[in-house]
C-alpha positions as CSV (number, residue, x, y, z in Angstrom):
1,M,125.5,240.5,34.3
2,E,124.2,238.1,32.2
3,T,123.7,234.5,33.2
4,K,124.3,231.7,30.8
5,T,122.4,228.6,30.9
6,I,124.5,225.4,29.6
7,Q,122.3,222.8,28.4
8,T,124.0,219.4,28.3
9,K,123.1,216.5,26.1
10,K,121.7,213.6,28.0
11,R,123.9,210.6,27.8
12,A,122.6,207.1,26.7
13,T,120.6,205.4,29.4
14,K,121.7,202.0,30.9
15,P,119.3,200.1,28.8
16,D,120.5,201.1,25.5
17,Q,124.0,200.3,26.5
18,S,123.2,196.9,27.9
19,K,121.3,195.9,24.7
20,R,124.3,196.8,22.5
21,S,126.7,194.9,24.7
22,F,124.4,191.9,24.7
23,M,124.3,192.1,20.9
24,A,128.1,192.3,20.7
25,V,128.6,189.3,23.0
26,F,126.0,187.4,20.9
27,A,127.5,188.2,17.7
28,C,130.9,186.9,18.8
29,F,129.3,183.8,20.2
30,I,127.5,183.0,17.0
31,G,130.7,183.9,15.0
32,S,132.6,181.5,17.2
33,L,130.1,178.9,16.7
34,I,130.5,179.1,13.0
35,G,134.3,179.1,13.2
36,I,134.3,175.9,15.1
37,A,131.8,174.3,12.9
38,V,134.1,175.1,10.0
39,T,137.5,174.1,11.8
40,F,136.4,170.7,13.0
41,P,135.9,169.1,9.4
42,I,139.2,170.8,8.2
43,I,141.1,169.3,11.1
44,G,139.4,165.9,10.6
45,F,140.5,166.0,6.9
46,L,144.0,166.9,7.8
47,F,144.5,164.1,10.2
48,H,142.5,161.4,8.3
49,P,145.7,159.5,7.6
50,L,146.8,159.4,11.2
51,R,143.3,158.2,12.2
52,K,142.8,155.3,9.6
53,K,144.9,152.9,8.1
54,T,145.4,154.0,4.4
55,V,147.9,151.3,3.0
56,Y,146.5,147.8,3.1
57,G,146.3,144.7,0.9
58,G,148.4,141.5,0.6
59,L,147.6,140.5,4.2
60,D,145.3,137.6,3.9
61,F,146.2,134.3,2.2
62,I,147.2,134.8,-1.4
63,K,146.8,132.3,-4.1
64,V,150.2,131.2,-5.5
65,G,149.5,128.3,-7.7
66,N,148.0,124.8,-8.1
67,I,149.1,121.8,-5.7
68,K,149.6,119.8,-9.1
69,D,152.4,122.2,-10.0
70,V,154.6,121.3,-6.9
71,K,155.9,117.7,-7.8
72,G,158.4,115.5,-6.0
73,S,160.7,116.6,-3.4
74,A,162.4,119.6,-5.2
75,P,161.1,123.0,-4.2
76,R,159.4,125.3,-6.6
77,K,159.5,129.0,-6.5
78,A,156.2,130.8,-6.6
79,V,155.8,134.6,-7.0
80,I,153.4,136.3,-4.6
81,K,151.3,138.9,-6.4
82,S,148.5,140.8,-4.7
83,F,146.8,144.2,-4.6
84,K,148.0,147.2,-2.5
85,T,145.6,150.1,-1.7
86,D,147.5,153.4,-0.8
87,G,145.2,156.1,0.2
88,W,142.7,156.5,-2.7
89,N,144.6,154.4,-5.4
90,R,144.4,150.7,-5.8
91,F,147.2,148.8,-7.5
92,D,146.7,145.4,-8.8
93,N,149.1,142.5,-9.6
94,I,151.8,144.0,-7.3
95,I,154.9,141.6,-6.7
96,L,155.2,141.4,-3.0
97,G,157.9,138.8,-3.0
98,A,158.7,135.2,-3.5
99,V,158.4,131.8,-1.8
100,W,159.9,128.4,-2.2
101,L,157.1,125.7,-2.0
102,I,157.8,122.0,-1.0
103,R,155.3,119.4,-1.1
104,E,154.9,117.1,2.0
105,G,152.4,114.3,1.4
106,D,149.4,114.5,-0.8
107,N,147.8,117.8,0.5
108,K,150.3,119.5,2.5
109,I,152.5,122.4,1.3
110,I,155.5,124.1,3.2
111,A,156.3,127.5,2.2
112,F,159.7,129.4,2.9
113,S,160.2,133.1,2.1
114,S,162.9,133.6,-0.5
115,V,164.4,136.3,1.5
116,C,167.7,135.5,3.4
117,P,167.1,136.4,7.1
118,H,170.7,137.9,7.2
119,L,170.4,141.0,5.0
120,G,167.6,140.2,2.4
121,C,169.3,138.7,-0.5
122,G,167.2,136.3,-2.6
123,I,167.8,132.6,-1.5
124,D,168.2,130.1,-4.6
125,W,167.8,126.4,-4.5
126,S,170.9,124.4,-5.8
127,Q,169.8,121.2,-7.4
128,K,173.2,119.9,-7.6
129,K,173.8,120.2,-3.8
130,E,169.9,119.8,-2.6
131,Q,170.4,123.0,-0.5
132,F,169.2,126.6,-0.2
133,V,172.0,129.0,-1.0
134,C,172.3,132.8,-0.3
135,P,174.7,134.2,-3.0
136,C,175.4,137.3,-1.1
137,H,177.1,135.9,2.3
138,A,177.1,132.1,1.4
139,S,174.4,131.1,4.0
140,I,173.4,127.7,3.4
141,F,170.0,126.1,4.5
142,D,168.9,122.6,4.1
143,I,165.5,121.3,2.5
144,N,163.9,122.2,6.1
145,G,165.1,125.7,6.0
146,H,167.6,125.0,9.0
147,V,170.8,126.9,8.8
148,L,173.9,124.7,7.9
149,S,176.5,127.4,7.5
150,G,177.0,131.2,7.0
151,P,176.1,134.2,8.9
152,S,172.2,133.9,8.7
153,P,170.9,134.5,12.4
154,R,167.9,132.1,12.1
155,Q,166.4,129.5,9.8
156,M,164.5,130.4,6.7
157,D,161.2,132.2,7.5
158,R,158.4,129.5,7.1
159,L,155.0,131.1,6.2
160,D,151.5,129.8,6.8
161,T,150.0,128.0,4.0
162,K,146.6,126.0,3.3
163,V,145.3,124.1,0.4
164,E,141.8,124.7,-0.7
165,N,140.2,123.1,-3.9
166,G,143.7,122.2,-5.1
167,E,144.8,125.9,-4.8
168,I,148.0,126.7,-2.7
169,L,147.4,129.8,-0.7
170,V,150.2,131.5,1.3
171,K,150.0,134.3,4.1
172,Y,153.2,136.3,3.0
173,R,154.8,138.2,5.7
174,K,158.1,140.5,5.6
175,L,160.1,140.0,8.7
176,R,163.0,141.8,10.4
177,L,166.4,141.1,8.7
178,G,169.5,140.4,10.9
179,S,167.6,139.4,13.9
180,S,167.5,136.0,15.5
181,N,163.8,136.5,16.4
182,R,161.0,136.5,13.8
183,I,159.6,139.9,14.1
184,E,157.1,141.0,11.5
185,V,157.7,144.4,9.8
């Protein structure tokens, strides 16, 4: 009888196998670092509007005219124009609203918003009655902005003013409608 000798191939030794697994782990680690390095700027770009105020403008004092233009005791209407920046665009001479200006003394100006606190209609001045009148729901206000009649829940909204070098500056604000409290929106 003949005996057969079977030769087997030697399997890879432990050092070769550990070198390959180290390289695989190292490649995964480097790939993960590259993935993270690319992902964070993308996430930052996507969430940029949430982290930063993107709409601004018209929040400081805005020039509305010259003090010489407000004469006597009759209110004068002035349009509030400013700039707005929205994201990457800047818009100049945007009409934000209007105010009623009343001169009180030599260098003092009172400004009332022309928006009715009831539902936001435009308040007009009646020269004949010497009162502010809301044409929508018949709210009537005196020269000091106090409610005389109608559904308005509060007096006319008085705005901050100052006079610098003869120029009237108003800090224009929009306030919540239909509320008895002055809440800025």
